[in-house]
C-alpha positions as YAML, in Angstrom:
chain: A
units: angstrom
residues:
- id: 1
  name: MET
  ca: [-10.67, -0.28, 8.77]
- id: 2
  name: ASP
  ca: [-13.49, 0.63, 6.30]
- id: 3
  name: HIS
  ca: [-12.91, -0.86, 3.10]
- id: 4
  name: ARG
  ca: [-13.73, 2.52, 1.40]
- id: 5
  name: THR
  ca: [-10.55, 4.23, 2.99]
- id: 6
  name: VAL
  ca: [-8.21, 1.98, 1.30]
- id: 7
  name: PRO
  ca: [-6.21, 3.65, -1.47]
- id: 8
  name: LEU
  ca: [-6.85, 2.58, -4.89]
- id: 9
  name: GLU
  ca: [-2.98, 2.39, -5.54]
- id: 10
  name: VAL
  ca: [-2.77, 0.27, -2.32]
- id: 11
  name: LEU
  ca: [-5.08, -2.08, -3.81]
- id: 12
  name: ARG
  ca: [-3.51, -2.00, -7.30]
- id: 13
  name: GLU
  ca: [0.25, -2.75, -5.67]
- id: 14
  name: PHE
  ca: [-1.03, -5.40, -3.27]
- id: 15
  name: ALA
  ca: [-2.96, -7.22, -6.11]
- id: 16
  name: ARG
  ca: [0.18, -6.94, -8.27]
- id: 17
  name: SER
  ca: [2.63, -8.36, -5.60]
- id: 18
  name: GLN
  ca: [0.26, -11.32, -4.62]
- id: 19
  name: ALA
  ca: [-0.10, -12.06, -8.67]
- id: 20
  name: GLU
  ca: [3.73, -12.03, -8.81]
- id: 21
  name: LEU
  ca: [4.03, -14.34, -5.94]
- id: 22
  name: SER
  ca: [1.58, -16.92, -7.25]
- id: 23
  name: SER
  ca: [-0.84, -16.12, -10.43]
- id: 24
  name: ILE
  ca: [-3.34, -13.38, -11.46]
- id: 25
  name: ARG
  ca: [-5.82, -16.55, -11.79]
- id: 26
  name: LEU
  ca: [-5.34, -17.61, -8.31]
- id: 27
  name: VAL
  ca: [-5.47, -13.78, -6.83]
- id: 28
  name: ALA
  ca: [-8.70, -13.01, -8.93]
- id: 29
  name: GLU
  ca: [-10.15, -16.35, -7.39]
- id: 30
  name: ASP
  ca: [-9.18, -15.40, -3.84]
- id: 31
  name: ALA
  ca: [-10.37, -11.88, -4.26]
- id: 32
  name: GLY
  ca: [-13.80, -12.94, -6.00]
- id: 33
  name: VAL
  ca: [-13.19, -10.84, -9.21]
- id: 34
  name: GLY
  ca: [-12.71, -12.03, -12.83]
- id: 35
  name: ARG
  ca: [-9.26, -12.79, -14.26]
- id: 36
  name: SER
  ca: [-9.27, -10.35, -16.85]
- id: 37
  name: THR
  ca: [-10.78, -7.77, -14.60]
- id: 38
  name: LEU
  ca: [-7.75, -8.22, -12.33]
- id: 39
  name: HIS
  ca: [-5.40, -8.30, -15.17]
- id: 40
  name: LYS
  ca: [-6.77, -4.83, -16.57]
- id: 41
  name: PHE
  ca: [-6.76, -3.34, -12.97]
- id: 42
  name: ILE
  ca: [-3.24, -4.31, -12.40]
- id: 43
  name: ASN
  ca: [-1.44, -3.81, -15.70]
- id: 44
  name: ALA
  ca: [-3.64, -0.95, -17.49]
- id: 45
  name: GLY
  ca: [-4.27, 1.09, -14.37]
- id: 46
  name: THR
  ca: [-8.23, 0.82, -15.08]
- id: 47
  name: MET
  ca: [-10.50, 2.27, -12.40]
- id: 48
  name: PRO
  ca: [-12.44, -0.60, -11.39]
- id: 49
  name: HIS
  ca: [-16.27, -0.52, -10.99]
- id: 50
  name: PRO
  ca: [-17.53, 0.18, -7.61]
- id: 51
  name: ARG
  ca: [-18.54, -3.34, -6.62]
- id: 52
  name: VAL
  ca: [-14.94, -4.72, -7.96]
- id: 53
  name: ARG
  ca: [-13.24, -2.21, -5.94]
- id: 54
  name: ARG
  ca: [-15.30, -3.05, -2.76]
- id: 55
  name: LEU
  ca: [-14.60, -6.86, -3.38]
- id: 56
  name: LEU
  ca: [-10.80, -6.07, -3.92]
- id: 57
  name: ALA
  ca: [-10.83, -3.70, -0.61]
- id: 58
  name: LEU
  ca: [-12.40, -6.51, 1.43]
- id: 59
  name: TRP
  ca: [-9.89, -8.99, -0.06]
- id: 60
  name: TYR
  ca: [-7.05, -6.81, 0.84]
- id: 61
  name: LEU
  ca: [-8.43, -6.32, 4.45]
- id: 62
  name: ARG
  ca: [-8.78, -9.83, 4.96]
- id: 63
  name: ARG
  ca: [-5.39, -10.73, 3.80]
- id: 64
  name: LEU
  ca: [-4.00, -8.00, 5.77]
- id: 65
  name: SER
  ca: [-3.79, -9.62, 8.87]
- id: 66
  name: GLY
  ca: [-1.64, -12.38, 7.66]
- id: 67
  name: ILE
  ca: [0.87, -10.42, 5.70]
- id: 68
  name: ASP
  ca: [4.36, -9.55, 6.80]
- id: 69
  name: GLU
  ca: [5.34, -5.89, 7.53]
- id: 70
  name: LEU
  ca: [7.67, -5.79, 4.50]
- id: 71
  name: GLU
  ca: [4.99, -6.54, 2.09]
- id: 72
  name: LEU
  ca: [2.58, -4.19, 3.93]
- id: 73
  name: ILE
  ca: [4.80, -1.05, 3.53]
- id: 74
  name: ARG
  ca: [6.25, -1.71, 0.16]
- id: 75
  name: PRO
  ca: [3.59, 0.66, -1.59]
- id: 76
  name: TYR
  ca: [4.10, 3.59, 0.73]
- id: 77
  name: VAL
  ca: [7.97, 3.19, 0.56]
- id: 78
  name: SER
  ca: [7.86, 3.00, -3.47]
- id: 79
  name: ALA
  ca: [5.54, 6.15, -3.34]
- id: 80
  name: LEU
  ca: [7.95, 7.99, -0.91]
- id: 81
  name: GLU
  ca: [11.03, 6.97, -2.85]
- id: 82
  name: ILE
  ca: [9.81, 8.43, -5.93]
- id: 83
  name: LEU
  ca: [9.15, 11.74, -4.13]
- id: 84
  name: PHE
  ca: [12.16, 11.95, -2.14]
- id: 85
  name: GLY
  ca: [14.61, 9.54, -3.96]
- id: 86
  name: GLU
  ca: [17.10, 12.25, -5.06]
- id: 87
  name: LEU
  ca: [17.55, 13.79, -1.57]
- id: 88
  name: PRO
  ca: [20.57, 12.75, 0.22]
- id: 89
  name: GLU
  ca: [20.43, 11.10, 3.74]
- id: 90
  name: PRO
  ca: [19.57, 12.04, 6.29]
- id: 91
  name: ALA
  ca: [17.24, 14.59, 4.70]
- id: 92
  name: ARG
  ca: [15.50, 11.89, 2.81]
- id: 93
  name: GLY
  ca: [14.47, 10.21, 6.05]
- id: 94
  name: ARG
  ca: [13.34, 13.26, 7.68]
- id: 95
  name: ALA
  ca: [11.34, 14.37, 4.62]
- id: 96
  name: MET
  ca: [9.64, 11.07, 4.42]
- id: 97
  name: LEU
  ca: [8.97, 10.94, 8.38]
- id: 98
  name: SER
  ca: [7.54, 14.34, 7.82]
- id: 99
  name: VAL
  ca: [4.88, 13.23, 5.09]
- id: 100
  name: LEU
  ca: [4.22, 10.31, 7.22]
- id: 101
  name: ASP
  ca: [3.28, 12.75, 10.15]
- id: 102
  name: ASP
  ca: [1.04, 14.86, 8.04]
- id: 103
  name: VAL
  ca: [-0.68, 11.96, 6.69]
- id: 104
  name: ASP
  ca: [-1.06, 10.43, 10.29]
- id: 105
  name: ARG
  ca: [-2.35, 14.04, 11.63]
- id: 106
  name: ALA
  ca: [-4.85, 14.28, 8.43]
- id: 107
  name: CYS
  ca: [-6.45, 10.90, 9.27]
- id: 108
  name: ARG
  ca: [-6.95, 11.90, 12.74]
- id: 109
  name: ASP
  ca: [-8.39, 15.33, 11.79]
- id: 110
  name: ALA
  ca: [-10.67, 13.32, 9.42]
- id: 111
  name: GLY
  ca: [-11.79, 11.04, 12.43]
- id: 112
  name: GLU
  ca: [-10.32, 8.04, 10.42]
- id: 113
  name: GLU
  ca: [-7.76, 5.51, 11.39]
- id: 114
  name: THR
  ca: [-4.41, 5.75, 9.91]
- id: 115
  name: PRO
  ca: [-3.70, 3.11, 7.36]
- id: 116
  name: PRO
  ca: [-1.64, 0.11, 8.85]
- id: 117
  name: GLY
  ca: [1.02, 0.51, 6.03]
- id: 118
  name: VAL
  ca: [1.55, 3.90, 7.13]
- id: 119
  name: LYS
  ca: [1.71, 3.17, 10.84]
- id: 120
  name: ALA
  ca: [4.16, 0.34, 10.22]
- id: 121
  name: LEU
  ca: [6.48, 2.49, 7.93]
- id: 122
  name: ARG
  ca: [6.31, 5.44, 10.43]
- id: 123
  name: THR
  ca: [7.38, 3.37, 13.29]
- id: 124
  name: ARG
  ca: [10.16, 1.63, 11.23]
- id: 125
  name: LEU
  ca: [11.47, 4.93, 9.67]
- id: 126
  name: ALA
  ca: [11.36, 6.71, 13.06]
- id: 127
  name: ARG
  ca: [13.78, 4.06, 14.48]
- id: 128
  name: THR
  ca: [16.15, 3.53, 11.59]
- id: 129
  name: HIS
  ca: [15.95, 6.89, 9.43]
- id: 130
  name: ASP
  ca: [16.78, 4.56, 6.87]
- id: 131
  name: PRO
  ca: [14.21, 3.90, 3.84]
- id: 132
  name: ALA
  ca: [16.61, 1.84, 1.95]
- id: 133
  name: GLY
  ca: [16.77, -0.78, 4.81]
- id: 134
  name: PHE
  ca: [13.01, -1.81, 3.99]
- id: 135
  name: GLY
  ca: [14.04, -4.06, 1.04]
- id: 136
  name: ALA
  ca: [11.41, -2.41, -1.61]
- id: 137
  name: ARG
  ca: [13.90, -0.99, -4.01]
...
């Protein structure tokens, strides 16, 4: 996966969750960015300098191989629950699966690989049709 294809909000949510598990200082050190830069990125929603974005994306991809599936899909579940949280089941599960199918198709059409988190969530949702079962609420 190319570091430029990682969505900014995925980087932000991943950095936030990693900082909650340890500390902003340790995450910044691991990612190779300054503590205050990471703090502003996570909490103020700032747009990072291209060099910082590259470092964060490369860090994310390095860490991706060692992360469990629930952590990987959390930002995607959160986004889909914002969009479809008011729909009753089973319509919510079908709507979420439809969006994930569209993302998968758009990536293929663009000649890009579907992000691993989208693949994992799509597989789990197709199996269970239960977005609440992901522990992201």
